N, CA, C and O atoms as CSV, one atom per row, in Angstrom:
chain,resi,resn,atom,element,x,y,z
A,1,UNK,N,N,11.127,11.708,9.658
A,1,UNK,CA,C,11.567,10.406,9.180
A,1,UNK,C,C,10.464,9.356,9.310
A,1,UNK,O,O,10.337,8.480,8.455
A,2,UNK,N,N,9.666,9.442,10.378
A,2,UNK,CA,C,8.623,8.446,10.600
A,2,UNK,C,C,7.646,8.349,9.442
A,2,UNK,O,O,7.263,7.248,9.047
A,3,UNK,N,N,7.234,9.498,8.886
A,3,UNK,CA,C,6.297,9.469,7.758
A,3,UNK,C,C,6.943,8.857,6.521
A,3,UNK,O,O,6.279,8.151,5.762
A,4,UNK,N,N,8.245,9.124,6.308
A,4,UNK,CA,C,8.943,8.554,5.156
A,4,UNK,C,C,9.022,7.036,5.247
A,4,UNK,O,O,8.769,6.339,4.264
A,5,UNK,N,N,9.374,6.521,6.429
A,5,UNK,CA,C,9.495,5.067,6.528
A,5,UNK,C,C,8.129,4.392,6.525
A,5,UNK,O,O,8.008,3.250,6.083
A,6,UNK,N,N,7.099,5.081,7.013
A,6,UNK,CA,C,5.752,4.516,6.915
A,6,UNK,C,C,5.354,4.380,5.448
A,6,UNK,O,O,4.785,3.364,5.048
A,7,UNK,N,N,5.652,5.403,4.649
A,7,UNK,CA,C,5.323,5.349,3.217
A,7,UNK,C,C,6.123,4.242,2.529
A,7,UNK,O,O,5.584,3.511,1.698
A,8,UNK,N,N,7.403,4.119,2.871
A,8,UNK,CA,C,8.228,3.053,2.282
A,8,UNK,C,C,7.713,1.680,2.679
A,8,UNK,O,O,7.672,0.759,1.864
A,9,UNK,N,N,7.322,1.553,3.935
A,9,UNK,CA,C,6.847,0.243,4.385
A,9,UNK,C,C,5.494,-0.101,3.778
A,9,UNK,O,O,5.247,-1.251,3.414
A,10,UNK,N,N,4.633,0.878,3.670
A,10,UNK,CA,C,3.343,0.636,3.019
A,10,UNK,C,C,3.568,0.172,1.578
A,10,UNK,O,O,2.863,-0.707,1.083
A,11,UNK,N,N,4.556,0.770,0.912
A,11,UNK,CA,C,4.874,0.343,-0.458
A,11,UNK,C,C,5.326,-1.118,-0.469
A,11,UNK,O,O,4.903,-1.889,-1.331
A,12,UNK,N,N,6.184,-1.504,0.485
A,12,UNK,CA,C,6.632,-2.890,0.560
A,12,UNK,C,C,5.439,-3.835,0.747
A,12,UNK,O,O,5.334,-4.851,0.060
A,13,UNK,N,N,4.552,-3.499,1.671
A,13,UNK,CA,C,3.388,-4.346,1.945
A,13,UNK,C,C,2.501,-4.442,0.708
A,13,UNK,O,O,2.099,-5.537,0.317
A,14,UNK,N,N,2.196,-3.309,0.095
A,14,UNK,CA,C,1.276,-3.301,-1.044
A,14,UNK,C,C,1.875,-3.946,-2.290
A,14,UNK,O,O,1.227,-4.766,-2.940
A,15,UNK,N,N,3.110,-3.575,-2.622
A,15,UNK,CA,C,3.664,-4.023,-3.900
A,15,UNK,C,C,4.336,-5.391,-3.838
A,15,UNK,O,O,4.204,-6.187,-4.768
A,16,UNK,N,N,5.053,-5.672,-2.754
A,16,UNK,CA,C,5.736,-6.969,-2.649
A,16,UNK,C,C,4.795,-8.015,-2.065
A,16,UNK,O,O,4.569,-9.062,-2.670
A,17,UNK,N,N,4.249,-7.727,-0.886
A,17,UNK,CA,C,3.436,-8.731,-0.203
A,17,UNK,C,C,2.081,-8.935,-0.873
A,17,UNK,O,O,1.676,-10.078,-1.086
A,18,UNK,N,N,1.374,-7.869,-1.209
A,18,UNK,CA,C,0.025,-8.026,-1.781
A,18,UNK,C,C,0.036,-8.323,-3.273
A,18,UNK,O,O,-0.674,-9.213,-3.742
A,19,UNK,N,N,0.839,-7.581,-4.011
A,19,UNK,CA,C,0.816,-7.723,-5.464
A,19,UNK,C,C,1.804,-8.754,-5.991
A,19,UNK,O,O,1.729,-9.148,-7.155
A,20,UNK,N,N,2.736,-9.198,-5.137
A,20,UNK,CA,C,3.685,-10.226,-5.563
A,20,UNK,C,C,4.803,-9.731,-6.437
A,20,UNK,O,O,5.394,-10.515,-7.179
A,21,UNK,N,N,5.117,-8.432,-6.374
A,21,UNK,CA,C,6.212,-7.885,-7.178
A,21,UNK,C,C,7.536,-8.159,-6.459
A,21,UNK,O,O,8.115,-7.269,-5.836
A,22,UNK,N,N,7.996,-9.389,-6.558
A,22,UNK,CA,C,9.184,-9.855,-5.849
A,22,UNK,C,C,10.437,-9.115,-6.327
A,22,UNK,O,O,11.398,-8.996,-5.567
A,23,UNK,N,N,10.450,-8.622,-7.551
A,23,UNK,CA,C,11.612,-7.906,-8.081
A,23,UNK,C,C,11.943,-6.652,-7.274
A,23,UNK,O,O,13.075,-6.172,-7.324
A,24,UNK,N,N,10.981,-6.119,-6.539
A,24,UNK,CA,C,11.229,-4.915,-5.736
A,24,UNK,C,C,12.026,-5.197,-4.462
A,24,UNK,O,O,12.472,-4.258,-3.804
A,25,UNK,N,N,12.214,-6.463,-4.103
A,25,UNK,CA,C,12.958,-6.791,-2.888
A,25,UNK,C,C,14.335,-6.129,-2.909
A,25,UNK,O,O,14.758,-5.569,-1.898
A,26,UNK,N,N,15.035,-6.180,-4.027
A,26,UNK,CA,C,16.362,-5.574,-4.134
A,26,UNK,C,C,16.350,-4.065,-3.957
A,26,UNK,O,O,17.322,-3.487,-3.472
A,27,UNK,N,N,15.274,-3.434,-4.340
A,27,UNK,CA,C,15.150,-1.977,-4.224
A,27,UNK,C,C,14.741,-1.546,-2.818
A,27,UNK,O,O,15.188,-0.502,-2.343
A,28,UNK,N,N,13.907,-2.326,-2.152
A,28,UNK,CA,C,13.317,-1.909,-0.879
A,28,UNK,C,C,14.004,-2.478,0.358
A,28,UNK,O,O,13.787,-1.993,1.468
A,29,UNK,N,N,14.834,-3.505,0.171
A,29,UNK,CA,C,15.503,-4.135,1.302
A,29,UNK,C,C,17.006,-3.906,1.194
A,29,UNK,O,O,17.613,-4.129,0.147
A,30,UNK,N,N,17.587,-3.458,2.296
A,30,UNK,CA,C,19.015,-3.156,2.358
A,30,UNK,C,C,19.833,-4.413,2.060
A,30,UNK,O,O,19.462,-5.513,2.470
A,31,UNK,N,N,20.953,-4.243,1.342
A,31,UNK,CA,C,21.780,-5.400,0.977
A,31,UNK,C,C,22.371,-6.107,2.194
A,31,UNK,O,O,22.733,-7.280,2.097
A,32,UNK,N,N,22.479,-5.433,3.332
A,32,UNK,CA,C,22.990,-6.046,4.556
A,32,UNK,C,C,21.871,-6.361,5.552
A,32,UNK,O,O,22.117,-6.478,6.752
A,33,UNK,N,N,20.673,-6.494,5.058
A,33,UNK,CA,C,19.502,-6.744,5.905
A,33,UNK,C,C,19.680,-8.002,6.751
A,33,UNK,O,O,20.230,-9.006,6.297
A,34,UNK,N,N,19.193,-7.921,8.007
A,34,UNK,CA,C,19.191,-9.072,8.911
A,34,UNK,C,C,17.749,-9.351,9.299
A,34,UNK,O,O,17.073,-8.499,9.875
A,35,UNK,N,N,17.287,-10.549,8.979
A,35,UNK,CA,C,15.953,-10.985,9.379
A,35,UNK,C,C,16.132,-11.851,10.622
A,35,UNK,O,O,16.630,-12.974,10.545
A,36,UNK,N,N,15.719,-11.313,11.768
A,36,UNK,CA,C,15.895,-12.017,13.037
A,36,UNK,C,C,14.907,-13.169,13.222
A,36,UNK,O,O,15.098,-14.016,14.095
A,37,UNK,N,N,13.861,-13.204,12.410
A,37,UNK,CA,C,12.872,-14.285,12.474
A,37,UNK,C,C,12.587,-14.781,11.058
A,37,UNK,O,O,11.488,-14.585,10.538
A,38,UNK,N,N,13.582,-15.427,10.432
A,38,UNK,CA,C,13.367,-15.875,9.050
A,38,UNK,C,C,12.353,-17.005,8.963
A,38,UNK,O,O,12.129,-17.740,9.925
A,39,UNK,N,N,11.750,-17.126,7.793
A,39,UNK,CA,C,10.849,-18.229,7.476
A,39,UNK,C,C,11.647,-19.527,7.617
A,39,UNK,O,O,12.810,-19.567,7.215
A,40,UNK,N,N,11.060,-20.582,8.173
A,40,UNK,CA,C,11.790,-21.842,8.355
A,40,UNK,C,C,12.475,-22.309,7.065
A,40,UNK,O,O,11.860,-22.380,6.001
A,41,UNK,N,N,13.756,-22.620,7.196
A,41,UNK,CA,C,14.520,-23.116,6.058
A,41,UNK,C,C,15.107,-22.034,5.169
A,41,UNK,O,O,15.809,-22.345,4.207
A,42,UNK,N,N,14.837,-20.768,5.469
A,42,UNK,CA,C,15.351,-19.670,4.648
A,42,UNK,C,C,16.446,-18.925,5.401
A,42,UNK,O,O,16.407,-18.845,6.629
A,43,UNK,N,N,17.427,-18.378,4.677
A,43,UNK,CA,C,18.454,-17.584,5.344
A,43,UNK,C,C,17.873,-16.270,5.880
A,43,UNK,O,O,16.857,-15.789,5.380
A,44,UNK,N,N,18.513,-15.704,6.880
A,44,UNK,CA,C,18.031,-14.479,7.500
A,44,UNK,C,C,18.584,-13.231,6.850
A,44,UNK,O,O,19.087,-12.332,7.525
A,45,UNK,N,N,18.486,-13.183,5.521
A,45,UNK,CA,C,18.998,-12.028,4.785
A,45,UNK,C,C,18.022,-11.632,3.682
A,45,UNK,O,O,16.922,-12.176,3.584
A,46,UNK,N,N,18.439,-10.684,2.860
A,46,UNK,CA,C,17.558,-10.183,1.796
A,46,UNK,C,C,17.129,-11.300,0.850
A,46,UNK,O,O,15.968,-11.352,0.443
A,47,UNK,N,N,18.047,-12.189,0.498
A,47,UNK,CA,C,17.701,-13.301,-0.394
A,47,UNK,C,C,16.680,-14.224,0.270
A,47,UNK,O,O,15.793,-14.751,-0.401
A,48,UNK,N,N,16.800,-14.420,1.572
A,48,UNK,CA,C,15.831,-15.231,2.294
A,48,UNK,C,C,14.434,-14.624,2.255
A,48,UNK,O,O,13.443,-15.347,2.149
A,49,UNK,N,N,14.353,-13.297,2.340
A,49,UNK,CA,C,13.052,-12.618,2.237
A,49,UNK,C,C,12.470,-12.848,0.846
A,49,UNK,O,O,11.285,-13.151,0.706
A,50,UNK,N,N,13.300,-12.705,-0.173
A,50,UNK,CA,C,12.830,-12.930,-1.554
A,50,UNK,C,C,12.317,-14.363,-1.692
A,50,UNK,O,O,11.231,-14.580,-2.230
A,51,UNK,N,N,13.082,-15.337,-1.216
A,51,UNK,CA,C,12.683,-16.737,-1.311
A,51,UNK,C,C,11.387,-17.005,-0.541
A,51,UNK,O,O,10.546,-17.789,-0.981
A,52,UNK,N,N,11.236,-16.354,0.598
A,52,UNK,CA,C,10.023,-16.524,1.399
A,52,UNK,C,C,8.795,-16.075,0.630
A,52,UNK,O,O,7.784,-16.778,0.611
A,53,UNK,N,N,8.869,-14.911,-0.007
A,53,UNK,CA,C,7.692,-14.425,-0.727
A,53,UNK,C,C,7.443,-15.174,-2.028
A,53,UNK,O,O,6.307,-15.234,-2.497
A,54,UNK,N,N,8.481,-15.741,-2.611
A,54,UNK,CA,C,8.272,-16.636,-3.758
A,54,UNK,C,C,7.494,-17.866,-3.291
A,54,UNK,O,O,6.543,-18.287,-3.950
A,55,UNK,N,N,7.900,-18.446,-2.144
A,55,UNK,CA,C,7.224,-19.642,-1.606
A,55,UNK,C,C,5.789,-19.337,-1.197
A,55,UNK,O,O,4.884,-20.128,-1.464
A,56,UNK,N,N,5.576,-18.192,-0.549
A,56,UNK,CA,C,4.217,-17.825,-0.130
A,56,UNK,C,C,3.328,-17.624,-1.346
A,56,UNK,O,O,2.188,-18.089,-1.365
A,57,UNK,N,N,3.841,-16.932,-2.367
A,57,UNK,CA,C,3.053,-16.665,-3.578
A,57,UNK,C,C,2.737,-17.974,-4.302
A,57,UNK,O,O,1.656,-18.110,-4.875
A,58,UNK,N,N,3.662,-18.938,-4.287
A,58,UNK,CA,C,3.418,-20.231,-4.941
A,58,UNK,C,C,2.334,-21.016,-4.193
A,58,UNK,O,O,1.517,-21.693,-4.817
A,59,UNK,N,N,2.327,-20.927,-2.876
A,59,UNK,CA,C,1.351,-21.680,-2.077
A,59,UNK,C,C,-0.001,-20.979,-2.024
A,59,UNK,O,O,-1.046,-21.630,-1.990
A,60,UNK,N,N,0.025,-19.643,-2.018
A,60,UNK,CA,C,-1.192,-18.826,-1.913
A,60,UNK,C,C,-1.160,-17.787,-3.034
A,60,UNK,O,O,-0.854,-16.622,-2.778
A,61,UNK,N,N,-1.471,-18.185,-4.279
A,61,UNK,CA,C,-1.314,-17.285,-5.427
A,61,UNK,C,C,-2.115,-15.985,-5.330
A,61,UNK,O,O,-1.741,-14.978,-5.931
A,62,UNK,N,N,-3.205,-16.009,-4.580
A,62,UNK,CA,C,-4.030,-14.806,-4.430
A,62,UNK,C,C,-3.721,-14.078,-3.123
A,62,UNK,O,O,-4.541,-13.299,-2.636
A,63,UNK,N,N,-2.546,-14.329,-2.558
A,63,UNK,CA,C,-2.111,-13.753,-1.283
A,63,UNK,C,C,-2.292,-12.236,-1.281
A,63,UNK,O,O,-1.927,-11.544,-2.232
A,64,UNK,N,N,-2.862,-11.745,-0.192
A,64,UNK,CA,C,-3.094,-10.309,-0.029
A,64,UNK,C,C,-2.726,-9.936,1.398
A,64,UNK,O,O,-3.058,-10.661,2.337
A,65,UNK,N,N,-2.049,-8.822,1.564
A,65,UNK,CA,C,-1.694,-8.327,2.900
A,65,UNK,C,C,-2.494,-7.059,3.170
A,65,UNK,O,O,-2.625,-6.198,2.300
A,66,UNK,N,N,-3.021,-6.956,4.375
A,66,UNK,CA,C,-3.764,-5.761,4.772
A,66,UNK,C,C,-3.198,-5.236,6.078
A,66,UNK,O,O,-3.146,-5.953,7.077
A,67,UNK,N,N,-2.776,-3.979,6.065
A,67,UNK,CA,C,-2.279,-3.350,7.281
A,67,UNK,C,C,-3.478,-2.907,8.108
A,67,UNK,O,O,-4.309,-2.124,7.649
A,68,UNK,N,N,-3.554,-3.417,9.330
A,68,UNK,CA,C,-4.614,-3.031,10.260
A,68,UNK,C,C,-4.149,-1.819,11.070
A,68,UNK,O,O,-4.911,-0.879,11.296
A,69,UNK,N,N,-2.891,-1.859,11.499
A,69,UNK,CA,C,-2.315,-0.768,12.295
A,69,UNK,C,C,-0.843,-0.620,11.939
A,69,UNK,O,O,-0.135,-1.614,11.779
A,70,UNK,N,N,-0.384,0.619,11.815
A,70,UNK,CA,C,1.026,0.894,11.562
A,70,UNK,C,C,1.446,2.063,12.434
A,70,UNK,O,O,0.787,3.102,12.467
A,71,UNK,N,N,2.550,1.876,13.137
A,71,UNK,CA,C,3.096,2.914,14.002
A,71,UNK,C,C,4.575,3.045,13.676
A,71,UNK,O,O,5.268,2.041,13.514
A,72,UNK,N,N,5.062,4.277,13.579
A,72,UNK,CA,C,6.480,4.501,13.318
A,72,UNK,C,C,7.040,5.485,14.330
A,72,UNK,O,O,6.399,6.466,14.709
A,73,UNK,N,N,8.255,5.184,14.751
A,73,UNK,CA,C,8.981,6.086,15.628
A,73,UNK,C,C,10.460,5.969,15.291
A,73,UNK,O,O,11.013,4.869,15.268
A,74,UNK,N,N,11.086,7.082,15.035
A,74,UNK,CA,C,12.494,7.057,14.658
A,74,UNK,C,C,12.689,6.278,13.376
A,74,UNK,O,O,12.087,6.593,12.350
A,75,UNK,N,N,13.540,5.251,13.437
A,75,UNK,CA,C,13.841,4.453,12.240
A,75,UNK,C,C,13.097,3.120,12.209
A,75,UNK,O,O,13.430,2.239,11.417
A,76,UNK,N,N,12.075,2.972,13.082
A,76,UNK,CA,C,11.385,1.688,13.217
A,76,UNK,C,C,9.889,1.805,12.935
A,76,UNK,O,O,9.232,2.759,13.350
A,77,UNK,N,N,9.371,0.807,12.219
A,77,UNK,CA,C,7.940,0.702,11.922
A,77,UNK,C,C,7.419,-0.581,12.565
A,77,UNK,O,O,8.054,-1.632,12.478
A,78,UNK,N,N,6.266,-0.484,13.207
A,78,UNK,CA,C,5.583,-1.655,13.744
A,78,UNK,C,C,4.255,-1.790,13.006
A,78,UNK,O,O,3.534,-0.807,12.836
A,79,UNK,N,N,3.934,-3.001,12.569
A,79,UNK,CA,C,2.653,-3.228,11.905
A,79,UNK,C,C,1.936,-4.421,12.519
A,79,UNK,O,O,2.545,-5.385,12.981
A,80,UNK,N,N,0.620,-4.308,12.501
A,80,UNK,CA,C,-0.258,-5.452,12.747
A,80,UNK,C,C,-1.018,-5.595,11.448
A,80,UNK,O,O,-1.673,-4.653,11.001
A,81,UNK,N,N,-0.935,-6.776,10.833
A,81,UNK,CA,C,-1.591,-6.960,9.539
A,81,UNK,C,C,-2.104,-8.382,9.406
A,81,UNK,O,O,-1.803,-9.258,10.216
A,82,UNK,N,N,-2.880,-8.580,8.367
A,82,UNK,CA,C,-3.348,-9.920,8.043
A,82,UNK,C,C,-2.872,-10.277,6.645
A,82,UNK,O,O,-2.783,-9.426,5.760
A,83,UNK,N,N,-2.571,-11.549,6.472
A,83,UNK,CA,C,-2.297,-12.127,5.161
A,83,UNK,C,C,-3.465,-13.050,4.876
A,83,UNK,O,O,-3.798,-13.904,5.697
A,84,UNK,N,N,-4.086,-12.888,3.728
A,84,UNK,CA,C,-5.220,-13.726,3.340
A,84,UNK,C,C,-4.923,-14.348,1.983
A,84,UNK,O,O,-4.383,-13.689,1.095
A,85,UNK,N,N,-5.276,-15.608,1.827
A,85,UNK,CA,C,-5.074,-16.258,0.546
A,85,UNK,C,C,-5.679,-17.651,0.534
A,85,UNK,O,O,-6.070,-18.193,1.568
A,86,UNK,N,N,-5.745,-18.216,-0.665
A,86,UNK,CA,C,-6.277,-19.561,-0.857
A,86,UNK,C,C,-5.106,-20.523,-1.031
A,86,UNK,O,O,-4.226,-20.294,-1.862
A,87,UNK,N,N,-5.098,-21.595,-0.249
A,87,UNK,CA,C,-4.007,-22.557,-0.237
A,87,UNK,C,C,-4.092,-23.454,-1.475
A,87,UNK,O,O,-4.787,-24.471,-1.472
A,88,UNK,N,N,-3.378,-23.062,-2.527
A,88,UNK,CA,C,-3.447,-23.780,-3.808
A,88,UNK,C,C,-2.145,-24.476,-4.182
A,88,UNK,O,O,-2.089,-25.154,-5.207
A,89,UNK,N,N,-1.106,-24.324,-3.381
A,89,UNK,CA,C,0.180,-24.978,-3.635
A,89,UNK,C,C,0.747,-25.496,-2.327
A,89,UNK,O,O,0.289,-25.113,-1.250
A,90,UNK,N,N,1.746,-26.369,-2.418
A,90,UNK,CA,C,2.346,-26.924,-1.207
A,90,UNK,C,C,2.915,-25.805,-0.335
A,90,UNK,O,O,3.525,-24.858,-0.831
A,91,UNK,N,N,2.702,-25.936,0.967
A,91,UNK,CA,C,3.201,-24.948,1.918
A,91,UNK,C,C,3.731,-25.667,3.142
A,91,UNK,O,O,2.980,-26.342,3.846
A,92,UNK,N,N,5.036,-25.522,3.400
A,92,UNK,CA,C,5.682,-26.158,4.549
A,92,UNK,C,C,5.387,-27.659,4.595
A,92,UNK,O,O,5.144,-28.224,5.661
A,93,UNK,N,N,5.411,-28.286,3.431
A,93,UNK,CA,C,5.158,-29.719,3.336
A,93,UNK,C,C,3.698,-30.119,3.341
A,93,UNK,O,O,3.376,-31.305,3.271
A,94,UNK,N,N,2.805,-29.131,3.422
A,94,UNK,CA,C,1.364,-29.405,3.450
A,94,UNK,C,C,0.822,-29.303,2.024
A,94,UNK,O,O,0.937,-28.247,1.401
A,95,UNK,N,N,0.233,-30.382,1.496
A,95,UNK,CA,C,-0.317,-30.310,0.141
A,95,UNK,C,C,-1.489,-29.323,0.085
A,95,UNK,O,O,-2.111,-29.041,1.109
A,96,UNK,N,N,-1.784,-28.810,-1.089
A,96,UNK,CA,C,-2.873,-27.833,-1.234
A,96,UNK,C,C,-4.188,-28.349,-0.665
A,96,UNK,O,O,-4.574,-29.496,-0.891
A,97,UNK,N,N,-4.871,-27.478,0.078
A,97,UNK,CA,C,-6.159,-27.845,0.668
A,97,UNK,C,C,-7.323,-27.125,-0.005
A,97,UNK,O,O,-8.477,-27.524,0.150
A,98,UNK,N,N,-7.019,-26.063,-0.753
A,98,UNK,CA,C,-8.080,-25.253,-1.355
A,98,UNK,C,C,-8.764,-24.342,-0.349
A,98,UNK,O,O,-9.705,-23.631,-0.702
A,99,UNK,N,N,-8.310,-24.352,0.889
A,99,UNK,CA,C,-8.928,-23.521,1.933
A,99,UNK,C,C,-8.458,-22.073,1.844
A,99,UNK,O,O,-7.303,-21.787,1.528
A,100,UNK,N,N,-9.377,-21.185,2.129
A,100,UNK,CA,C,-9.066,-19.749,2.230
A,100,UNK,C,C,-8.691,-19.484,3.685
A,100,UNK,O,O,-9.434,-19.845,4.598
A,101,UNK,N,N,-7.530,-18.851,3.898
A,101,UNK,CA,C,-7.030,-18.624,5.246
A,101,UNK,C,C,-6.682,-17.149,5.454
A,101,UNK,O,O,-6.405,-16.411,4.509
A,102,UNK,N,N,-6.708,-16.755,6.711
A,102,UNK,CA,C,-6.248,-15.431,7.118
A,102,UNK,C,C,-5.269,-15.622,8.262
A,102,UNK,O,O,-5.589,-16.240,9.277
A,103,UNK,N,N,-4.077,-15.086,8.083
A,103,UNK,CA,C,-2.996,-15.225,9.050
A,103,UNK,C,C,-2.752,-13.861,9.684
A,103,UNK,O,O,-2.635,-12.856,8.982
A,104,UNK,N,N,-2.675,-13.827,11.013
A,104,UNK,CA,C,-2.357,-12.579,11.708
A,104,UNK,C,C,-0.844,-12.490,11.907
A,104,UNK,O,O,-0.191,-13.461,12.290
A,105,UNK,N,N,-0.302,-11.294,11.635
A,105,UNK,CA,C,1.146,-11.076,11.695
A,105,UNK,C,C,1.434,-9.742,12.369
A,105,UNK,O,O,0.750,-8.750,12.118
A,106,UNK,N,N,2.448,-9.725,13.225
A,106,UNK,CA,C,2.964,-8.472,13.788
A,106,UNK,C,C,4.440,-8.383,13.435
A,106,UNK,O,O,5.188,-9.348,13.595
A,107,UNK,N,N,4.851,-7.217,12.954
A,107,UNK,CA,C,6.228,-6.987,12.520
A,107,UNK,C,C,6.825,-5.766,13.193
A,107,UNK,O,O,6.128,-4.797,13.495
A,108,UNK,N,N,8.126,-5.830,13.422
A,108,UNK,CA,C,8.941,-4.656,13.707
A,108,UNK,C,C,10.006,-4.619,12.625
A,108,UNK,O,O,10.690,-5.611,12.377
A,109,UNK,N,N,10.139,-3.472,11.989
A,109,UNK,CA,C,11.093,-3.324,10.895
A,109,UNK,C,C,11.899,-2.054,11.136
A,109,UNK,O,O,11.341,-0.973,11.324
A,110,UNK,N,N,13.222,-2.205,11.126
A,110,UNK,CA,C,14.098,-1.045,11.262
A,110,UNK,C,C,14.642,-0.670,9.890
A,110,UNK,O,O,15.067,-1.535,9.123
A,111,UNK,N,N,14.626,0.614,9.590
A,111,UNK,CA,C,15.094,1.130,8.306
A,111,UNK,C,C,16.471,1.762,8.436
A,111,UNK,O,O,16.798,2.366,9.458
A,112,UNK,N,N,17.269,1.617,7.393
A,112,UNK,CA,C,18.563,2.299,7.268
A,112,UNK,C,C,18.723,2.702,5.806
A,112,UNK,O,O,18.494,1.899,4.901
A,113,UNK,N,N,19.110,3.927,5.591
A,113,UNK,CA,C,19.298,4.443,4.228
A,113,UNK,C,C,18.035,4.285,3.385
A,113,UNK,O,O,18.116,4.073,2.175
A,114,UNK,N,N,16.860,4.390,4.029
A,114,UNK,CA,C,15.588,4.307,3.320
A,114,UNK,C,C,15.153,2.904,2.943
A,114,UNK,O,O,14.178,2.728,2.212
A,115,UNK,N,N,15.876,1.896,3.440
A,115,UNK,CA,C,15.548,0.507,3.110
A,115,UNK,C,C,15.397,-0.322,4.377
A,115,UNK,O,O,15.912,0.040,5.435
A,116,UNK,N,N,14.687,-1.435,4.257
A,116,UNK,CA,C,14.516,-2.353,5.386
A,116,UNK,C,C,15.874,-2.958,5.722
A,116,UNK,O,O,16.517,-3.586,4.881
A,117,UNK,N,N,16.305,-2.752,6.992
A,117,UNK,CA,C,17.618,-3.234,7.425
A,117,UNK,C,C,17.524,-4.361,8.449
A,117,UNK,O,O,18.409,-5.214,8.513
A,118,UNK,N,N,16.454,-4.372,9.253
A,118,UNK,CA,C,16.248,-5.443,10.230
A,118,UNK,C,C,14.764,-5.751,10.315
A,118,UNK,O,O,13.917,-4.890,10.076
A,119,UNK,N,N,14.464,-7.010,10.663
A,119,UNK,CA,C,13.068,-7.447,10.721
A,119,UNK,C,C,12.894,-8.466,11.843
A,119,UNK,O,O,13.718,-9.361,12.028
A,120,UNK,N,N,11.792,-8.307,12.591
A,120,UNK,CA,C,11.353,-9.259,13.604
A,120,UNK,C,C,9.858,-9.441,13.393
A,120,UNK,O,O,9.170,-8.470,13.078
A,121,UNK,N,N,9.331,-10.651,13.554
A,121,UNK,CA,C,7.877,-10.813,13.455
A,121,UNK,C,C,7.364,-11.934,14.335
A,121,UNK,O,O,8.104,-12.795,14.810
A,122,UNK,N,N,6.054,-11.875,14.527
A,122,UNK,CA,C,5.313,-12.929,15.215
A,122,UNK,C,C,4.154,-13.288,14.289
A,122,UNK,O,O,3.387,-12.420,13.873
A,123,UNK,N,N,4.038,-14.572,13.973
A,123,UNK,CA,C,2.998,-15.059,13.066
A,123,UNK,C,C,2.120,-16.050,13.821
A,123,UNK,O,O,2.630,-16.889,14.564
A,124,UNK,N,N,0.823,-15.961,13.639
A,124,UNK,CA,C,-0.115,-16.891,14.266
A,124,UNK,C,C,-0.089,-18.218,13.502
A,124,UNK,O,O,-0.990,-18.518,12.718
A,125,UNK,N,N,0.960,-19.003,13.748
A,125,UNK,CA,C,1.134,-20.268,13.043
A,125,UNK,C,C,0.088,-21.303,13.454
A,125,UNK,O,O,-0.361,-22.093,12.624
A,126,UNK,N,N,-0.296,-21.305,14.718
A,126,UNK,CA,C,-1.317,-22.250,15.179
A,126,UNK,C,C,-2.634,-21.975,14.471
A,126,UNK,O,O,-3.303,-22.898,14.007
A,127,UNK,N,N,-3.006,-20.689,14.391
A,127,UNK,CA,C,-4.230,-20.319,13.690
A,127,UNK,C,C,-4.206,-20.748,12.237
A,127,UNK,O,O,-5.213,-21.214,11.704
A,128,UNK,N,N,-3.060,-20.594,11.596
A,128,UNK,CA,C,-2.916,-21.021,10.203
A,128,UNK,C,C,-3.115,-22.535,10.093
A,128,UNK,O,O,-3.875,-22.995,9.241
A,129,UNK,N,N,-2.444,-23.309,10.941
A,129,UNK,CA,C,-2.558,-24.764,10.879
A,129,UNK,C,C,-3.990,-25.231,11.155
A,129,UNK,O,O,-4.457,-26.203,10.561
A,130,UNK,N,N,-4.679,-24.534,12.057
A,130,UNK,CA,C,-6.090,-24.869,12.311
A,130,UNK,C,C,-6.935,-24.601,11.073
A,130,UNK,O,O,-7.796,-25.408,10.723
A,131,UNK,N,N,-6.694,-23.474,10.408
A,131,UNK,CA,C,-7.471,-23.150,9.216
A,131,UNK,C,C,-7.187,-24.122,8.074
A,131,UNK,O,O,-8.057,-24.386,7.244
A,132,UNK,N,N,-5.964,-24.651,8.037
A,132,UNK,CA,C,-5.613,-25.649,7.010
A,132,UNK,C,C,-6.053,-27.051,7.428
A,132,UNK,O,O,-5.871,-28.014,6.684
A,133,UNK,N,N,-6.635,-27.158,8.631
A,133,UNK,CA,C,-7.136,-28.408,9.193
A,133,UNK,C,C,-6.029,-29.457,9.350
A,133,UNK,O,O,-6.236,-30.644,9.099
A,134,UNK,N,N,-4.837,-28.981,9.777
A,134,UNK,CA,C,-3.736,-29.908,10.046
A,134,UNK,C,C,-3.325,-29.859,11.518
A,134,UNK,O,O,-2.382,-30.544,11.914
A,135,UNK,N,N,-4.014,-29.062,12.331
A,135,UNK,CA,C,-3.681,-28.989,13.767
A,135,UNK,C,C,-4.902,-29.396,14.582
A,135,UNK,O,O,-4.848,-29.406,15.811
């Protein structure tokens, strides 16, 4: 099972997060998904994940995710990755700065029925704000 969920998660990272194929959210995320650490202002469900990536793509149109490390055990995948992009749209009330940023992210994702069912993450928000020169 670990190899299957690693492949599914890599697909989510590559196609949704890196390529911006937001339409795949319905296919890759369980309809009863619970996001324990939702993006500020977004619901902690599948629709909230879709809205989050729409907002990220609008603020960082060239957004790219790179998996640095991925570990899977049982029904859970852990990743350490970076998100890189150029700040070209408003983000969390911050007007576009034109700055290129790299954000460090760690995720735990639990799968059910081959889809993302639960999510927890830690994002280096301070590092992001420093790179945007607002902290």
